[in-house]
PQR file with spaces between the fields and no chain letter, atoms N, CA, C, O and H, PARSE charges and radii, in Angstrom:
ATOM       1  N    UNK     1      21.689   20.471    0.644 -0.4000 1.5000
ATOM       2  CA   UNK     1      21.312   18.601    0.610 -0.0000 2.0000
ATOM       3  C    UNK     1      20.411   17.830    1.289  0.5500 1.7000
ATOM       4  O    UNK     1      19.913   17.971    2.405 -0.5500 1.4000
ATOM       5  N    UNK     2      20.309   17.191    0.646 -0.4000 1.5000
ATOM       6  CA   UNK     2      18.890   16.421    1.833 -0.0000 2.0000
ATOM       7  C    UNK     2      19.115   15.031    1.728  0.5500 1.7000
ATOM       8  O    UNK     2      18.695   14.127    1.007 -0.5500 1.4000
ATOM       9  H    UNK     2      20.713   17.076   -0.261  0.4000 1.0000
ATOM      10  N    UNK     3      20.155   15.173    2.965 -0.4000 1.5000
ATOM      11  CA   UNK     3      20.326   12.829    3.015 -0.0000 2.0000
ATOM      12  C    UNK     3      18.620   12.448    3.740  0.5500 1.7000
ATOM      13  O    UNK     3      17.639   12.857    4.362 -0.5500 1.4000
ATOM      14  H    UNK     3      20.496   15.908    3.550  0.4000 1.0000
ATOM      15  N    UNK     4      19.558   10.897    2.770 -0.4000 1.5000
ATOM      16  CA   UNK     4      18.097   10.448    3.372 -0.0000 2.0000
ATOM      17  C    UNK     4      16.521   10.617    2.191  0.5500 1.7000
ATOM      18  O    UNK     4      15.445   10.021    2.144 -0.5500 1.4000
ATOM      19  H    UNK     4      20.354   10.564    2.265  0.4000 1.0000
ATOM      20  N    UNK     5      17.022   11.518    1.547 -0.4000 1.5000
ATOM      21  CA   UNK     5      16.192   12.227   -0.056 -0.0000 2.0000
ATOM      22  C    UNK     5      15.784   11.029   -0.602  0.5500 1.7000
ATOM      23  O    UNK     5      14.622   10.625   -0.647 -0.5500 1.4000
ATOM      24  H    UNK     5      17.896   12.002    1.585  0.4000 1.0000
ATOM      25  N    UNK     6      17.434   10.093   -1.294 -0.4000 1.5000
ATOM      26  CA   UNK     6      16.885    9.531   -1.542 -0.0000 2.0000
ATOM      27  C    UNK     6      16.936    7.605   -1.850  0.5500 1.7000
ATOM      28  O    UNK     6      17.241    6.729   -2.660 -0.5500 1.4000
ATOM      29  H    UNK     6      18.378   10.420   -1.258  0.4000 1.0000
ATOM      30  N    UNK     7      16.435    7.853   -0.632 -0.4000 1.5000
ATOM      31  CA   UNK     7      16.225    6.632    0.862 -0.0000 2.0000
ATOM      32  C    UNK     7      14.737    6.877    1.237  0.5500 1.7000
ATOM      33  O    UNK     7      14.356    5.963    1.967 -0.5500 1.4000
ATOM      34  H    UNK     7      16.187    8.564    0.026  0.4000 1.0000
ATOM      35  N    UNK     8      14.209    7.373    1.104 -0.4000 1.5000
ATOM      36  CA   UNK     8      12.682    8.555    0.757 -0.0000 2.0000
ATOM      37  C    UNK     8      12.037    7.338   -0.803  0.5500 1.7000
ATOM      38  O    UNK     8      11.165    6.499   -0.575 -0.5500 1.4000
ATOM      39  H    UNK     8      14.519    8.116    0.510  0.4000 1.0000
ATOM      40  N    UNK     9      12.417    7.435   -1.681 -0.4000 1.5000
ATOM      41  CA   UNK     9      12.013    7.083   -2.482 -0.0000 2.0000
ATOM      42  C    UNK     9      12.065    5.540   -3.401  0.5500 1.7000
ATOM      43  O    UNK     9      11.511    5.059   -4.389 -0.5500 1.4000
ATOM      44  H    UNK     9      13.125    8.117   -1.866  0.4000 1.0000
ATOM      45  N    UNK    10      12.972    5.191   -2.507 -0.4000 1.5000
ATOM      46  CA   UNK    10      12.963    3.272   -2.301 -0.0000 2.0000
ATOM      47  C    UNK    10      11.512    2.701   -0.960  0.5500 1.7000
ATOM      48  O    UNK    10      10.495    2.015   -0.862 -0.5500 1.4000
ATOM      49  H    UNK    10      13.422    5.582   -1.704  0.4000 1.0000
ATOM      50  N    UNK    11      12.162    3.347   -0.417 -0.4000 1.5000
ATOM      51  CA   UNK    11      11.670    3.227    0.625 -0.0000 2.0000
ATOM      52  C    UNK    11       9.944    3.064    0.211  0.5500 1.7000
ATOM      53  O    UNK    11       9.619    2.039    0.810 -0.5500 1.4000
ATOM      54  H    UNK    11      12.988    3.905   -0.497  0.4000 1.0000
ATOM      55  N    UNK    12       8.731    3.581   -0.510 -0.4000 1.5000
ATOM      56  CA   UNK    12       8.099    3.795   -0.544 -0.0000 2.0000
ATOM      57  C    UNK    12       7.767    3.235   -1.670  0.5500 1.7000
ATOM      58  O    UNK    12       6.727    2.809   -2.172 -0.5500 1.4000
ATOM      59  H    UNK    12       8.994    4.414   -0.997  0.4000 1.0000
ATOM      60  N    UNK    13       8.752    3.313   -1.936 -0.4000 1.5000
ATOM      61  CA   UNK    13       8.500    1.656   -3.529 -0.0000 2.0000
ATOM      62  C    UNK    13       8.473    0.061   -3.074  0.5500 1.7000
ATOM      63  O    UNK    13       7.836   -0.897   -3.513 -0.5500 1.4000
ATOM      64  H    UNK    13       9.597    3.659   -1.528  0.4000 1.0000
ATOM      65  N    UNK    14       9.351    0.181   -2.103 -0.4000 1.5000
ATOM      66  CA   UNK    14       8.762   -0.791   -1.014 -0.0000 2.0000
ATOM      67  C    UNK    14       7.106   -0.994   -0.731  0.5500 1.7000
ATOM      68  O    UNK    14       6.689   -2.151   -0.783 -0.5500 1.4000
ATOM      69  H    UNK    14       9.869    0.959   -1.747  0.4000 1.0000
ATOM      70  N    UNK    15       6.103    0.146   -0.418 -0.4000 1.5000
ATOM      71  CA   UNK    15       5.799    0.278    0.703 -0.0000 2.0000
ATOM      72  C    UNK    15       4.417   -0.257   -0.684  0.5500 1.7000
ATOM      73  O    UNK    15       3.595   -1.165   -0.806 -0.5500 1.4000
ATOM      74  H    UNK    15       6.441    1.086   -0.375  0.4000 1.0000
ATOM      75  N    UNK    16       4.777    0.729   -1.331 -0.4000 1.5000
ATOM      76  CA   UNK    16       3.496    0.537   -2.375 -0.0000 2.0000
ATOM      77  C    UNK    16       4.103   -0.443   -3.348  0.5500 1.7000
ATOM      78  O    UNK    16       3.975    0.207   -4.386 -0.5500 1.4000
ATOM      79  H    UNK    16       5.445    1.467   -1.232  0.4000 1.0000
ATOM      80  N    UNK    17       4.721   -1.661   -3.731 -0.4000 1.5000
ATOM      81  CA   UNK    17       5.097   -2.942   -3.738 -0.0000 2.0000
ATOM      82  C    UNK    17       4.723   -3.615   -3.302  0.5500 1.7000
ATOM      83  O    UNK    17       4.346   -4.538   -4.025 -0.5500 1.4000
ATOM      84  H    UNK    17       4.825   -2.189   -2.888  0.4000 1.0000
ATOM      85  N    UNK    18       4.456   -3.791   -1.546 -0.4000 1.5000
ATOM      86  CA   UNK    18       3.677   -4.303   -0.719 -0.0000 2.0000
ATOM      87  C    UNK    18       2.287   -4.137   -0.771  0.5500 1.7000
ATOM      88  O    UNK    18       2.201   -5.356   -0.627 -0.5500 1.4000
ATOM      89  H    UNK    18       4.762   -3.042   -0.959  0.4000 1.0000
ATOM      90  N    UNK    19       1.261   -3.825   -0.832 -0.4000 1.5000
ATOM      91  CA   UNK    19       0.320   -3.579   -1.362 -0.0000 2.0000
ATOM      92  C    UNK    19      -0.588   -3.478   -2.167  0.5500 1.7000
ATOM      93  O    UNK    19      -1.705   -3.995   -2.139 -0.5500 1.4000
ATOM      94  H    UNK    19       1.331   -2.834   -0.949  0.4000 1.0000
ATOM      95  N    UNK    20       0.079   -2.502   -3.243 -0.4000 1.5000
ATOM      96  CA   UNK    20       0.076   -3.019   -4.404 -0.0000 2.0000
ATOM      97  C    UNK    20      -0.689   -5.657   -4.104  0.5500 1.7000
ATOM      98  O    UNK    20      -1.653   -6.417   -4.198 -0.5500 1.4000
ATOM      99  H    UNK    20       0.986   -2.082   -3.265  0.4000 1.0000
ATOM     100  N    UNK    21       0.759   -5.585   -3.766 -0.4000 1.5000
ATOM     101  CA   UNK    21       0.424   -7.544   -4.031 -0.0000 2.0000
ATOM     102  C    UNK    21      -0.487   -8.137   -3.003  0.5500 1.7000
ATOM     103  O    UNK    21      -0.833   -9.317   -3.064 -0.5500 1.4000
ATOM     104  H    UNK    21       1.542   -4.968   -3.690  0.4000 1.0000
ATOM     105  N    UNK    22      -0.899   -7.271   -2.000 -0.4000 1.5000
ATOM     106  CA   UNK    22      -1.783   -7.584   -0.837 -0.0000 2.0000
ATOM     107  C    UNK    22      -2.974   -7.466   -1.144  0.5500 1.7000
ATOM     108  O    UNK    22      -3.998   -7.961   -0.675 -0.5500 1.4000
ATOM     109  H    UNK    22      -0.618   -6.313   -1.951  0.4000 1.0000
ATOM     110  N    UNK    23      -2.657   -6.332   -2.490 -0.4000 1.5000
ATOM     111  CA   UNK    23      -4.804   -6.279   -3.007 -0.0000 2.0000
ATOM     112  C    UNK    23      -4.499   -6.967   -4.376  0.5500 1.7000
ATOM     113  O    UNK    23      -5.484   -6.969   -5.115 -0.5500 1.4000
ATOM     114  H    UNK    23      -1.824   -5.929   -2.871  0.4000 1.0000
ATOM     115  N    UNK    24      -3.529   -7.474   -4.830 -0.4000 1.5000
ATOM     116  CA   UNK    24      -3.688   -8.131   -5.511 -0.0000 2.0000
ATOM     117  C    UNK    24      -3.758   -9.746   -5.390  0.5500 1.7000
ATOM     118  O    UNK    24      -3.811  -10.640   -6.234 -0.5500 1.4000
ATOM     119  H    UNK    24      -2.729   -7.472   -4.230  0.4000 1.0000
ATOM     120  N    UNK    25      -3.742   -9.736   -4.352 -0.4000 1.5000
ATOM     121  CA   UNK    25      -3.940  -11.488   -3.524 -0.0000 2.0000
ATOM     122  C    UNK    25      -5.316  -11.254   -3.111  0.5500 1.7000
ATOM     123  O    UNK    25      -5.437  -12.445   -3.396 -0.5500 1.4000
ATOM     124  H    UNK    25      -3.700   -9.010   -3.666  0.4000 1.0000
ATOM     125  N    UNK    26      -6.570  -10.865   -2.688 -0.4000 1.5000
ATOM     126  CA   UNK    26      -7.049  -10.167   -2.440 -0.0000 2.0000
ATOM     127  C    UNK    26      -7.632  -10.449   -3.783  0.5500 1.7000
ATOM     128  O    UNK    26      -7.683  -11.600   -4.216 -0.5500 1.4000
ATOM     129  H    UNK    26      -6.472   -9.897   -2.456  0.4000 1.0000
ATOM     130  N    UNK    27      -7.991   -9.608   -4.326 -0.4000 1.5000
ATOM     131  CA   UNK    27      -8.657   -9.486   -5.520 -0.0000 2.0000
ATOM     132  C    UNK    27      -8.063  -11.213   -6.367  0.5500 1.7000
ATOM     133  O    UNK    27      -9.220  -11.601   -6.526 -0.5500 1.4000
ATOM     134  H    UNK    27      -7.949   -8.673   -3.974  0.4000 1.0000
ATOM     135  N    UNK    28      -7.553  -11.916   -6.718 -0.4000 1.5000
ATOM     136  CA   UNK    28      -7.501  -13.163   -6.895 -0.0000 2.0000
ATOM     137  C    UNK    28      -8.348  -14.394   -6.528  0.5500 1.7000
ATOM     138  O    UNK    28      -8.974  -15.278   -7.114 -0.5500 1.4000
ATOM     139  H    UNK    28      -6.612  -11.601   -6.589  0.4000 1.0000
ATOM     140  N    UNK    29      -7.901  -13.805   -4.569 -0.4000 1.5000
ATOM     141  CA   UNK    29      -8.792  -14.861   -3.725 -0.0000 2.0000
ATOM     142  C    UNK    29     -10.679  -14.521   -4.225  0.5500 1.7000
ATOM     143  O    UNK    29     -11.628  -15.292   -4.081 -0.5500 1.4000
ATOM     144  H    UNK    29      -7.393  -13.086   -4.093  0.4000 1.0000
ATOM     145  N    UNK    30     -10.680  -13.656   -4.588 -0.4000 1.5000
ATOM     146  CA   UNK    30     -12.298  -13.575   -4.130 -0.0000 2.0000
ATOM     147  C    UNK    30     -12.336  -13.851   -5.865  0.5500 1.7000
ATOM     148  O    UNK    30     -13.227  -13.238   -6.452 -0.5500 1.4000
ATOM     149  H    UNK    30      -9.910  -13.029   -4.705  0.4000 1.0000
ATOM     150  N    UNK    31     -11.375  -14.780   -6.756 -0.4000 1.5000
ATOM     151  CA   UNK    31     -11.570  -14.058   -8.287 -0.0000 2.0000
ATOM     152  C    UNK    31     -11.938  -13.235   -9.573  0.5500 1.7000
ATOM     153  O    UNK    31     -12.389  -13.723  -10.609 -0.5500 1.4000
ATOM     154  H    UNK    31     -10.650  -15.278   -6.279  0.4000 1.0000
ATOM     155  N    UNK    32     -11.576  -11.425   -9.254 -0.4000 1.5000
ATOM     156  CA   UNK    32     -11.653  -10.634   -9.658 -0.0000 2.0000
ATOM     157  C    UNK    32     -10.420  -10.457  -10.036  0.5500 1.7000
ATOM     158  O    UNK    32      -9.466  -10.269   -9.281 -0.5500 1.4000
ATOM     159  H    UNK    32     -11.210  -11.029   -8.412  0.4000 1.0000
ATOM     160  N    UNK    33     -10.396  -10.512  -11.261 -0.4000 1.5000
ATOM     161  CA   UNK    33      -8.934  -10.208  -12.162 -0.0000 2.0000
ATOM     162  C    UNK    33      -8.022   -8.904  -11.671  0.5500 1.7000
ATOM     163  O    UNK    33      -8.591   -7.813  -11.717 -0.5500 1.4000
ATOM     164  H    UNK    33     -11.171  -10.664  -11.875  0.4000 1.0000
ATOM     165  N    UNK    34      -6.650   -8.947  -11.208 -0.4000 1.5000
ATOM     166  CA   UNK    34      -6.236   -7.607  -11.021 -0.0000 2.0000
ATOM     167  C    UNK    34      -5.804   -7.181  -12.173  0.5500 1.7000
ATOM     168  O    UNK    34      -5.279   -7.794  -13.103 -0.5500 1.4000
ATOM     169  H    UNK    34      -6.188   -9.833  -11.171  0.4000 1.0000
ATOM     170  N    UNK    35      -6.157   -5.706  -11.992 -0.4000 1.5000
ATOM     171  CA   UNK    35      -6.165   -4.408  -12.421 -0.0000 2.0000
ATOM     172  C    UNK    35      -5.194   -2.872  -12.043  0.5500 1.7000
ATOM     173  O    UNK    35      -5.492   -1.974  -11.255 -0.5500 1.4000
ATOM     174  H    UNK    35      -6.584   -5.208  -11.237  0.4000 1.0000
ATOM     175  N    UNK    36      -3.867   -3.012  -13.008 -0.4000 1.5000
ATOM     176  CA   UNK    36      -2.578   -2.215  -12.488 -0.0000 2.0000
ATOM     177  C    UNK    36      -3.897   -1.118  -12.084  0.5500 1.7000
ATOM     178  O    UNK    36      -4.159   -0.779  -10.930 -0.5500 1.4000
ATOM     179  H    UNK    36      -3.626   -3.741  -13.649  0.4000 1.0000
ATOM     180  N    UNK    37      -4.635   -0.668  -13.301 -0.4000 1.5000
ATOM     181  CA   UNK    37      -5.598    0.975  -13.322 -0.0000 2.0000
ATOM     182  C    UNK    37      -6.284    0.612  -11.822  0.5500 1.7000
ATOM     183  O    UNK    37      -6.278    1.228  -10.755 -0.5500 1.4000
ATOM     184  H    UNK    37      -4.422   -0.943  -14.239  0.4000 1.0000
ATOM     185  N    UNK    38      -6.844   -0.599  -12.212 -0.4000 1.5000
ATOM     186  CA   UNK    38      -7.742   -0.276  -10.569 -0.0000 2.0000
ATOM     187  C    UNK    38      -7.433    0.765   -9.169  0.5500 1.7000
ATOM     188  O    UNK    38      -7.878    1.792   -8.657 -0.5500 1.4000
ATOM     189  H    UNK    38      -6.849   -1.099  -13.078  0.4000 1.0000
ATOM     190  N    UNK    39      -5.955   -0.647   -8.874 -0.4000 1.5000
ATOM     191  CA   UNK    39      -5.530   -0.259   -7.986 -0.0000 2.0000
ATOM     192  C    UNK    39      -4.524    1.286   -8.021  0.5500 1.7000
ATOM     193  O    UNK    39      -4.206    1.888   -6.996 -0.5500 1.4000
ATOM     194  H    UNK    39      -5.593   -1.481   -9.290  0.4000 1.0000
ATOM     195  N    UNK    40      -4.317    1.521   -8.786 -0.4000 1.5000
ATOM     196  CA   UNK    40      -4.135    3.389   -8.663 -0.0000 2.0000
ATOM     197  C    UNK    40      -5.111    4.275   -9.041  0.5500 1.7000
ATOM     198  O    UNK    40      -4.809    5.407   -9.416 -0.5500 1.4000
ATOM     199  H    UNK    40      -4.576    1.031   -9.619  0.4000 1.0000
ATOM     200  N    UNK    41      -6.490    3.812   -8.976 -0.4000 1.5000
ATOM     201  CA   UNK    41      -7.591    5.241   -8.910 -0.0000 2.0000
ATOM     202  C    UNK    41      -7.341    4.984   -7.002  0.5500 1.7000
ATOM     203  O    UNK    41      -6.804    5.861   -6.326 -0.5500 1.4000
ATOM     204  H    UNK    41      -6.735    2.891   -8.672  0.4000 1.0000
ATOM     205  N    UNK    42      -7.892    3.516   -6.330 -0.4000 1.5000
ATOM     206  CA   UNK    42      -8.111    4.074   -6.115 -0.0000 2.0000
ATOM     207  C    UNK    42      -6.800    4.993   -4.435  0.5500 1.7000
ATOM     208  O    UNK    42      -6.894    5.656   -3.403 -0.5500 1.4000
ATOM     209  H    UNK    42      -8.329    2.803   -6.880  0.4000 1.0000
ATOM     210  N    UNK    43      -6.006    4.462   -5.137 -0.4000 1.5000
ATOM     211  CA   UNK    43      -4.613    5.151   -4.400 -0.0000 2.0000
ATOM     212  C    UNK    43      -5.066    6.445   -4.732  0.5500 1.7000
ATOM     213  O    UNK    43      -5.720    7.246   -4.064 -0.5500 1.4000
ATOM     214  H    UNK    43      -5.929    3.923   -5.976  0.4000 1.0000
ATOM     215  N    UNK    44      -4.869    6.475   -5.223 -0.4000 1.5000
ATOM     216  CA   UNK    44      -5.228    8.117   -6.579 -0.0000 2.0000
ATOM     217  C    UNK    44      -7.030    8.860   -5.052  0.5500 1.7000
ATOM     218  O    UNK    44      -7.144    9.862   -4.347 -0.5500 1.4000
ATOM     219  H    UNK    44      -4.338    5.824   -5.766  0.4000 1.0000
ATOM     220  N    UNK    45      -7.706    7.946   -5.239 -0.4000 1.5000
ATOM     221  CA   UNK    45      -9.066    8.209   -4.516 -0.0000 2.0000
ATOM     222  C    UNK    45      -9.068    8.340   -3.359  0.5500 1.7000
ATOM     223  O    UNK    45      -9.586    9.332   -2.847 -0.5500 1.4000
ATOM     224  H    UNK    45      -7.613    7.132   -5.812  0.4000 1.0000
ATOM     225  N    UNK    46      -8.195    6.885   -2.267 -0.4000 1.5000
ATOM     226  CA   UNK    46      -7.510    7.415   -0.450 -0.0000 2.0000
ATOM     227  C    UNK    46      -6.907    8.629   -0.719  0.5500 1.7000
ATOM     228  O    UNK    46      -7.547    9.603   -0.321 -0.5500 1.4000
ATOM     229  H    UNK    46      -7.773    6.078   -2.682  0.4000 1.0000
ATOM     230  N    UNK    47      -5.526    8.926   -1.458 -0.4000 1.5000
ATOM     231  CA   UNK    47      -5.675   10.873   -1.281 -0.0000 2.0000
ATOM     232  C    UNK    47      -4.626   10.670   -0.358  0.5500 1.7000
ATOM     233  O    UNK    47      -4.675    9.654    0.336 -0.5500 1.4000
ATOM     234  H    UNK    47      -5.006    8.135   -1.781  0.4000 1.0000
ATOM     235  N    UNK    48      -3.589   11.539   -0.217 -0.4000 1.5000
ATOM     236  CA   UNK    48      -2.472   11.427    0.382 -0.0000 2.0000
ATOM     237  C    UNK    48      -2.506   11.941    2.113  0.5500 1.7000
ATOM     238  O    UNK    48      -2.660   12.932    2.826 -0.5500 1.4000
ATOM     239  H    UNK    48      -3.549   12.363   -0.781  0.4000 1.0000
ATOM     240  N    UNK    49      -2.143    9.941    2.169 -0.4000 1.5000
ATOM     241  CA   UNK    49      -2.150   10.016    3.206 -0.0000 2.0000
ATOM     242  C    UNK    49      -0.481    8.767    3.614  0.5500 1.7000
ATOM     243  O    UNK    49       0.433    8.807    2.791 -0.5500 1.4000
ATOM     244  H    UNK    49      -2.017    9.136    1.589  0.4000 1.0000
ATOM     245  N    UNK    50      -0.353    7.948    4.690 -0.4000 1.5000
ATOM     246  CA   UNK    50       0.863    7.205    4.593 -0.0000 2.0000
ATOM     247  C    UNK    50       0.722    6.573    3.807  0.5500 1.7000
ATOM     248  O    UNK    50      -0.080    6.409    2.887 -0.5500 1.4000
ATOM     249  H    UNK    50      -1.096    7.915    5.359  0.4000 1.0000
ATOM     250  N    UNK    51       1.573    6.160    4.178 -0.4000 1.5000
ATOM     251  CA   UNK    51       1.047    4.416    2.521 -0.0000 2.0000
ATOM     252  C    UNK    51       1.006    3.240    3.301  0.5500 1.7000
ATOM     253  O    UNK    51       0.720    2.099    2.939 -0.5500 1.4000
ATOM     254  H    UNK    51       2.224    6.293    4.926  0.4000 1.0000
ATOM     255  N    UNK    52       1.347    3.686    4.490 -0.4000 1.5000
ATOM     256  CA   UNK    52       0.969    2.294    5.147 -0.0000 2.0000
ATOM     257  C    UNK    52      -0.351    1.869    6.633  0.5500 1.7000
ATOM     258  O    UNK    52      -0.377    1.081    7.579 -0.5500 1.4000
ATOM     259  H    UNK    52       1.578    4.613    4.785  0.4000 1.0000
ATOM     260  N    UNK    53      -1.392    3.081    5.985 -0.4000 1.5000
ATOM     261  CA   UNK    53      -2.540    3.592    6.077 -0.0000 2.0000
ATOM     262  C    UNK    53      -3.306    3.473    4.918  0.5500 1.7000
ATOM     263  O    UNK    53      -4.442    3.034    5.097 -0.5500 1.4000
ATOM     264  H    UNK    53      -1.371    3.721    5.217  0.4000 1.0000
ATOM     265  N    UNK    54      -2.866    3.848    3.374 -0.4000 1.5000
ATOM     266  CA   UNK    54      -3.371    3.019    2.255 -0.0000 2.0000
ATOM     267  C    UNK    54      -3.467    1.698    2.982  0.5500 1.7000
ATOM     268  O    UNK    54      -4.548    1.277    3.395 -0.5500 1.4000
ATOM     269  H    UNK    54      -1.943    4.204    3.229  0.4000 1.0000
ATOM     270  N    UNK    55      -2.308    1.038    3.139 -0.4000 1.5000
ATOM     271  CA   UNK    55      -2.748   -0.116    2.781 -0.0000 2.0000
ATOM     272  C    UNK    55      -3.197   -0.695    3.379  0.5500 1.7000
ATOM     273  O    UNK    55      -3.249   -1.925    3.395 -0.5500 1.4000
ATOM     274  H    UNK    55      -1.430    1.380    2.803  0.4000 1.0000
ATOM     275  N    UNK    56      -3.745    0.226    4.180 -0.4000 1.5000
ATOM     276  CA   UNK    56      -5.447   -1.266    4.872 -0.0000 2.0000
ATOM     277  C    UNK    56      -6.282   -0.584    5.102  0.5500 1.7000
ATOM     278  O    UNK    56      -7.146   -0.791    5.954 -0.5500 1.4000
ATOM     279  H    UNK    56      -3.703    1.225    4.167  0.4000 1.0000
ATOM     280  N    UNK    57      -6.163    0.678    4.159 -0.4000 1.5000
ATOM     281  CA   UNK    57      -7.698    0.285    3.431 -0.0000 2.0000
ATOM     282  C    UNK    57      -8.023   -0.157    2.258  0.5500 1.7000
ATOM     283  O    UNK    57      -9.179   -0.495    2.000 -0.5500 1.4000
ATOM     284  H    UNK    57      -5.461    0.847    3.468  0.4000 1.0000
ATOM     285  N    UNK    58      -6.857   -0.223    1.230 -0.4000 1.5000
ATOM     286  CA   UNK    58      -6.889   -0.812    0.130 -0.0000 2.0000
ATOM     287  C    UNK    58      -7.019   -2.371    0.466  0.5500 1.7000
ATOM     288  O    UNK    58      -7.540   -3.037   -0.429 -0.5500 1.4000
ATOM     289  H    UNK    58      -5.919    0.051    1.440  0.4000 1.0000
ATOM     290  N    UNK    59      -6.540   -3.195    1.865 -0.4000 1.5000
ATOM     291  CA   UNK    59      -7.079   -4.585    1.713 -0.0000 2.0000
ATOM     292  C    UNK    59      -7.725   -5.159    4.103  0.5500 1.7000
ATOM     293  O    UNK    59      -7.991   -6.162    4.765 -0.5500 1.4000
ATOM     294  H    UNK    59      -6.117   -2.654    2.592  0.4000 1.0000
ATOM     295  N    UNK    60      -7.609   -3.570    4.293 -0.4000 1.5000
ATOM     296  CA   UNK    60      -8.455   -3.978    5.406 -0.0000 2.0000
ATOM     297  C    UNK    60      -7.027   -4.940    6.530  0.5500 1.7000
ATOM     298  O    UNK    60      -7.237   -5.429    7.640 -0.5500 1.4000
ATOM     299  H    UNK    60      -7.393   -2.755    3.755  0.4000 1.0000
ATOM     300  N    UNK    61      -5.754   -4.947    5.811 -0.4000 1.5000
ATOM     301  CA   UNK    61      -5.236   -6.077    6.445 -0.0000 2.0000
ATOM     302  C    UNK    61      -4.693   -5.351    7.224  0.5500 1.7000
ATOM     303  O    UNK    61      -4.302   -4.562    6.364 -0.5500 1.4000
ATOM     304  H    UNK    61      -5.584   -4.550    4.909  0.4000 1.0000
ATOM     305  N    UNK    62      -4.014   -4.577    8.904 -0.4000 1.5000
ATOM     306  CA   UNK    62      -3.124   -3.886    9.176 -0.0000 2.0000
ATOM     307  C    UNK    62      -2.332   -5.309    9.735  0.5500 1.7000
ATOM     308  O    UNK    62      -2.921   -5.661   10.757 -0.5500 1.4000
ATOM     309  H    UNK    62      -4.331   -5.218    9.603  0.4000 1.0000
ATOM     310  N    UNK    63      -1.363   -6.111    9.464 -0.4000 1.5000
ATOM     311  CA   UNK    63      -0.488   -7.216   10.142 -0.0000 2.0000
ATOM     312  C    UNK    63       0.722   -5.984    9.820  0.5500 1.7000
ATOM     313  O    UNK    63       1.312   -6.041   10.899 -0.5500 1.4000
ATOM     314  H    UNK    63      -0.884   -5.825    8.634  0.4000 1.0000
ATOM     315  N    UNK    64       1.445   -4.934    9.037 -0.4000 1.5000
ATOM     316  CA   UNK    64       2.433   -4.103    8.705 -0.0000 2.0000
ATOM     317  C    UNK    64       2.324   -2.943   10.154  0.5500 1.7000
ATOM     318  O    UNK    64       3.264   -2.337   10.667 -0.5500 1.4000
ATOM     319  H    UNK    64       0.965   -4.888    8.160  0.4000 1.0000
ATOM     320  N    UNK    65       1.196   -2.914   10.464 -0.4000 1.5000
ATOM     321  CA   UNK    65       0.857   -1.755   11.918 -0.0000 2.0000
ATOM     322  C    UNK    65       1.609   -1.672   13.005  0.5500 1.7000
ATOM     323  O    UNK    65       1.916   -0.724   13.727 -0.5500 1.4000
ATOM     324  H    UNK    65       0.432   -3.407   10.047  0.4000 1.0000
ATOM     325  N    UNK    66       1.980   -3.329   13.022 -0.4000 1.5000
ATOM     326  CA   UNK    66       1.930   -4.225   14.166 -0.0000 2.0000
ATOM     327  C    UNK    66       2.941   -2.941   14.586  0.5500 1.7000
ATOM     328  O    UNK    66       2.540   -1.916   15.136 -0.5500 1.4000
ATOM     329  H    UNK    66       1.730   -4.099   12.435  0.4000 1.0000
ATOM     330  N    UNK    67       4.416   -3.233   14.187 -0.4000 1.5000
ATOM     331  CA   UNK    67       5.566   -2.382   14.885 -0.0000 2.0000
ATOM     332  C    UNK    67       4.775   -0.626   15.935  0.5500 1.7000
ATOM     333  O    UNK    67       4.704   -0.398   17.143 -0.5500 1.4000
ATOM     334  H    UNK    67       4.742   -4.066   13.739  0.4000 1.0000
ATOM     335  N    UNK    68       4.379    0.148   14.808 -0.4000 1.5000
ATOM     336  CA   UNK    68       3.639    1.032   15.136 -0.0000 2.0000
ATOM     337  C    UNK    68       2.173    1.841   16.063  0.5500 1.7000
ATOM     338  O    UNK    68       1.908    2.924   16.584 -0.5500 1.4000
ATOM     339  H    UNK    68       4.437   -0.036   13.826  0.4000 1.0000
ATOM     340  N    UNK    69       1.421    0.277   15.794 -0.4000 1.5000
ATOM     341  CA   UNK    69       0.163    0.012   16.753 -0.0000 2.0000
ATOM     342  C    UNK    69       0.453   -0.649   17.818  0.5500 1.7000
ATOM     343  O    UNK    69       1.448   -1.372   17.879 -0.5500 1.4000
ATOM     344  H    UNK    69       1.636   -0.603   15.371  0.4000 1.0000
ATOM     345  N    UNK    70      -0.819   -0.401   19.306 -0.4000 1.5000
ATOM     346  CA   UNK    70      -0.640   -1.206   20.284 -0.0000 2.0000
ATOM     347  C    UNK    70      -2.265   -1.456   20.257  0.5500 1.7000
ATOM     348  O    UNK    70      -3.219   -0.680   20.196 -0.5500 1.4000
ATOM     349  H    UNK    70      -1.628    0.185   19.257  0.4000 1.0000
ATOM     350  N    UNK    71      -2.150   -2.900   20.329 -0.4000 1.5000
ATOM     351  CA   UNK    71      -4.189   -3.652   20.613 -0.0000 2.0000
ATOM     352  C    UNK    71      -3.827   -4.376   21.199  0.5500 1.7000
ATOM     353  O    UNK    71      -4.589   -5.198   21.707 -0.5500 1.4000
ATOM     354  H    UNK    71      -1.375   -3.530   20.379  0.4000 1.0000
């Protein structure tokens, strides 16, 4: 048994959706059409890092990092 294994999928889904929503919002503000393929191409290019850092890499926003980073 692996306690918490299933909930990690839920957490990852939430983090991925938040990153995608912010990325799409930024694309639309810049009058660029959002394409799901482009989002996942960038995610794959970023590589295997924590999703919170991938979100920051994608968007430049770090509001979601405030609980873990002291500014």
